[in-house]
C-alpha positions as CSV (number, residue, x, y, z in Angstrom):
1,M,-0.2,-0.3,0.0
2,P,1.6,3.3,-0.7
3,D,2.7,5.8,1.7
4,P,-0.1,8.5,2.7
5,L,2.1,11.2,1.1
6,F,1.3,9.6,-2.1
7,A,-2.1,8.4,-1.5
8,D,-3.9,10.9,0.5
9,P,-5.1,13.5,-1.8
10,R,-4.5,16.2,0.9
11,L,-0.7,15.5,0.7
12,A,-0.3,14.3,-2.7
13,R,-0.9,18.0,-3.9
14,L,1.8,19.4,-1.8
15,Y,4.4,17.0,-3.0
16,D,5.4,19.3,-5.8
17,A,5.9,22.2,-4.1
18,F,8.3,20.7,-1.7
19,E,10.4,18.6,-4.1
20,G,11.2,21.8,-6.0
21,D,12.7,22.0,-9.4
22,R,13.3,18.3,-9.8
23,L,16.7,18.7,-11.4
24,D,17.3,14.8,-10.6
25,L,15.3,14.1,-13.4
26,I,17.4,15.7,-16.1
27,A,19.8,12.8,-16.2
28,Y,16.8,10.4,-17.0
29,L,16.0,12.6,-20.2
30,R,19.8,12.3,-20.9
31,F,19.6,8.6,-20.9
32,A,16.5,8.3,-23.0
33,R,18.2,10.6,-25.6
34,D,21.5,8.7,-25.5
35,L,20.1,5.4,-26.0
36,G,17.4,6.7,-28.7
37,A,14.5,5.7,-26.6
38,R,10.9,6.4,-28.3
39,T,8.6,4.8,-25.5
40,M,9.1,4.7,-21.9
41,L,7.7,3.5,-18.8
42,D,7.9,5.3,-15.9
43,V,7.7,3.0,-12.7
44,G,6.4,4.6,-9.3
45,C,6.1,7.8,-11.6
46,G,4.1,9.8,-8.6
47,T,2.8,13.2,-9.5
48,G,4.4,12.6,-13.1
49,S,6.5,15.3,-13.4
50,L,9.3,13.1,-15.3
51,A,6.6,11.4,-17.3
52,V,5.3,14.8,-18.7
53,M,8.8,16.1,-19.4
54,A,9.6,12.8,-21.2
55,S,6.4,12.9,-23.2
56,A,7.1,16.8,-24.3
57,M,10.2,15.5,-25.7
58,G,8.7,13.1,-28.1
59,L,8.6,10.2,-25.9
60,D,5.4,8.0,-25.8
61,V,5.3,7.4,-22.1
62,V,3.4,5.0,-19.6
63,G,3.3,6.4,-16.4
64,V,2.5,4.0,-13.6
65,D,1.7,4.3,-9.7
66,P,-0.4,2.7,-7.1
67,A,-1.1,5.7,-5.4
68,K,-4.3,7.1,-7.6
69,A,-4.3,10.3,-5.7
70,S,-0.5,11.2,-7.1
71,I,-1.9,10.0,-10.6
72,E,-4.9,12.5,-10.3
73,V,-2.2,15.2,-9.9
74,A,-0.1,14.1,-12.5
75,R,-3.6,14.0,-14.9
76,A,-4.2,17.7,-14.2
77,K,-0.7,18.8,-15.3
78,P,-0.4,20.8,-18.5
79,G,1.1,18.2,-21.0
80,A,-0.3,15.0,-19.1
81,S,-2.9,14.1,-21.6
82,K,-0.2,13.1,-23.9
83,V,0.7,10.2,-21.2
84,T,-0.9,6.9,-20.4
85,W,-1.3,6.6,-16.6
86,H,-2.2,3.5,-14.9
87,G,-3.0,3.7,-11.2
88,G,-1.6,0.3,-10.1
89,T,1.8,-1.4,-9.8
90,V,3.6,-2.6,-12.9
91,T,2.7,-6.2,-12.7
92,T,-0.8,-4.9,-13.3
93,S,0.2,-2.2,-15.8
94,P,-0.8,-2.3,-19.5
95,S,1.8,-4.8,-21.6
96,V,3.1,-2.8,-23.8
97,M,6.8,-2.9,-25.1
98,V,8.8,-0.2,-24.3
99,D,12.5,1.0,-25.3
100,L,13.2,2.5,-21.4
101,A,11.7,1.6,-18.0
102,V,12.8,3.8,-15.4
103,M,12.6,4.2,-11.5
104,T,13.4,7.9,-10.0
105,G,14.1,8.8,-6.4
106,N,13.2,6.3,-3.7
107,V,11.5,3.8,-5.7
108,A,13.8,1.0,-5.8
109,Q,14.1,1.2,-2.1
110,V,10.2,1.1,-1.4
111,F,10.3,-2.7,-2.3
112,L,10.9,-3.9,1.4
113,T,11.6,-7.8,0.2
114,N,13.9,-9.1,-2.1
115,E,10.7,-11.1,-3.5
116,N,8.8,-7.9,-4.1
117,W,11.7,-6.3,-5.8
118,L,12.3,-9.3,-8.1
119,A,8.6,-9.6,-8.9
120,T,9.0,-6.1,-9.9
121,L,12.1,-6.4,-12.1
122,R,10.7,-9.2,-13.6
123,A,7.5,-7.5,-14.7
124,I,9.4,-4.4,-16.3
125,R,11.7,-7.1,-18.2
126,T,8.5,-8.8,-19.7
127,R,7.6,-4.9,-21.1
128,L,11.0,-4.0,-22.3
129,A,11.8,-4.3,-26.3
130,P,14.3,-6.8,-27.1
131,C,17.1,-3.7,-27.1
132,G,15.5,-2.0,-24.3
133,H,17.2,-0.8,-21.2
134,L,16.1,-0.2,-17.2
135,V,17.7,2.6,-15.2
136,Y,17.0,3.3,-11.7
137,E,18.9,4.6,-8.7
138,T,19.3,3.9,-4.9
139,R,21.5,5.2,-2.2
140,R,24.5,4.2,-1.3
141,V,24.5,2.3,1.8
142,E,28.1,3.5,3.2
143,D,26.9,6.9,2.5
144,R,24.9,6.2,5.6
145,A,22.3,8.9,4.8
146,W,20.0,7.7,7.9
147,Q,22.9,9.5,10.3
148,R,22.4,12.8,8.5
149,W,18.7,12.4,8.8
150,S,18.8,12.0,12.2
151,D,21.3,14.7,13.3
152,T,19.0,17.3,11.3
153,P,15.4,16.4,11.1
154,F,14.4,18.3,7.6
155,E,12.2,21.6,7.9
156,A,10.7,23.4,5.2
157,S,7.4,25.8,4.5
158,A,5.8,26.3,1.1
159,T,2.9,28.1,0.1
160,I,-0.1,25.6,-1.8
161,E,-2.3,27.4,-4.4
162,G,-5.7,27.0,-2.2
163,V,-4.2,26.0,0.6
164,G,-2.0,28.4,2.2
165,L,1.1,27.9,4.2
166,V,2.2,24.6,5.0
167,H,5.0,23.5,7.3
168,L,6.6,20.0,6.9
169,R,9.0,18.4,9.4
170,R,10.8,15.2,8.9
171,H,12.5,12.8,11.2
172,V,13.9,9.7,11.5
173,L,11.8,7.1,13.6
174,D,13.5,3.7,13.7
175,I,16.8,2.4,12.1
176,D,16.6,-1.2,11.6
177,L,19.3,-2.0,9.1
178,P,18.7,-2.6,6.1
179,R,15.6,-0.6,6.6
180,V,15.2,3.1,7.9
181,T,11.6,4.6,8.6
182,F,11.3,8.1,8.8
183,R,8.0,10.1,9.7
184,Q,7.0,13.5,7.7
185,V,4.5,15.7,9.4
186,Y,2.6,18.4,7.8
187,T,1.1,21.2,9.7
188,F,-2.0,23.1,7.7
189,P,-2.6,26.9,8.1
190,D,-5.5,25.8,10.4
191,G,-3.1,24.0,12.6
192,E,-4.4,20.2,11.3
193,Q,-1.4,18.3,11.3
194,V,-1.2,15.2,8.8
195,A,1.5,12.4,9.2
196,S,2.9,10.2,6.7
197,D,5.6,7.3,7.6
198,S,8.0,5.8,4.9
199,T,10.3,2.9,5.3
200,L,13.2,2.4,2.6
201,R,15.5,-0.7,1.9
202,F,18.9,-0.1,1.7
203,R,20.9,-2.4,-0.7
204,D,24.7,-2.5,-1.3
205,H,26.2,-2.6,-4.7
206,E,26.6,-6.3,-4.7
207,E,23.2,-7.0,-3.9
208,N,21.7,-5.1,-6.3
209,C,24.1,-6.7,-8.8
210,D,23.0,-10.0,-7.9
211,L,19.3,-9.2,-7.9
212,L,19.6,-7.5,-11.2
213,S,21.4,-10.8,-12.5
214,E,18.5,-13.0,-10.9
215,A,15.6,-11.2,-12.6
216,G,17.4,-11.6,-15.9
217,Y,19.4,-8.4,-16.4
218,A,22.9,-7.8,-17.6
219,L,24.4,-4.9,-15.8
220,I,25.8,-2.7,-18.3
221,E,26.8,0.6,-16.3
222,V,27.0,2.1,-12.9
223,R,27.0,6.0,-12.5
224,E,26.9,8.3,-10.2
225,A,23.5,10.4,-9.5
226,P,24.7,14.0,-11.1
227,D,22.9,16.2,-8.3
228,R,24.1,13.7,-5.2
229,P,27.5,12.3,-6.0
230,G,28.8,10.0,-3.7
231,R,25.7,9.5,-2.2
232,E,23.8,7.4,-4.9
233,R,24.5,5.0,-7.7
234,V,22.3,4.9,-11.2
235,Y,22.1,1.7,-12.6
236,L,21.8,1.0,-16.5
237,A,20.8,-2.6,-17.5
238,S,19.4,-4.5,-20.0
239,P,17.8,-7.9,-20.5
240,T,20.1,-10.6,-20.3
241,R,20.1,-11.9,-23.8
242,S,19.7,-8.3,-25.6
243,G,22.1,-6.1,-23.7
244,H,24.9,-4.1,-25.3
245,P,27.0,-1.3,-23.6
246,L,27.0,2.7,-24.5
247,R,29.7,3.2,-26.6
248,G,32.3,5.4,-24.9
249,R,30.9,4.7,-21.4
250,T,32.7,3.1,-18.6
251,S,31.0,1.4,-15.8
252,G,32.1,2.3,-12.1
253,R,31.4,1.4,-8.7
């Protein structure tokens, strides 16, 4: 079940305001360009920022997310009518064949069991064209992001059209590695507070590689996340029997 942050209509409409300019998504648009992708599957698309941007570039995009409140926010964005939206998981999404499948932000880490993660990877694989690619990012375990989150809780405010000034405080609730749980509390102008708890699973590089292989992928390359160097890895993979590396690129750890 999706976290309230994405599934509660009151909170889903706040997401974009607190996420800011989303410069992190530019890297995925570059992947699409470099790979010559014409079709894209955005798994865990949330409020649809990347899906709409990719569609504006001329890609045929399917955005998939189990949080229907987020999908409704996405549908209301300019240009959203060009995207095919699916409120559900990738396993129930349309069986279209795409050149590129992506998972941005924390999407890859919301799958708390390896069984669910493998099921998702395999479902994506069945929707990739013979020379298709998968790209996703995940936080580096060795960066120990949870320590920063514990030491300095995040606080911010944003003015939301039709709502007013909303305050956000994010703090860590529990660290039980490889899982970390945090709470986000939103305070509305009338004083009402709405909380959303989220849990992320941290997998190290070796585990990510092993699970990709088990799901039927060949790892092509590992890149730094340009907006968070040293803190995240970006994985590029393709179905095992059809993988081919990008020319002039080298893999790294």
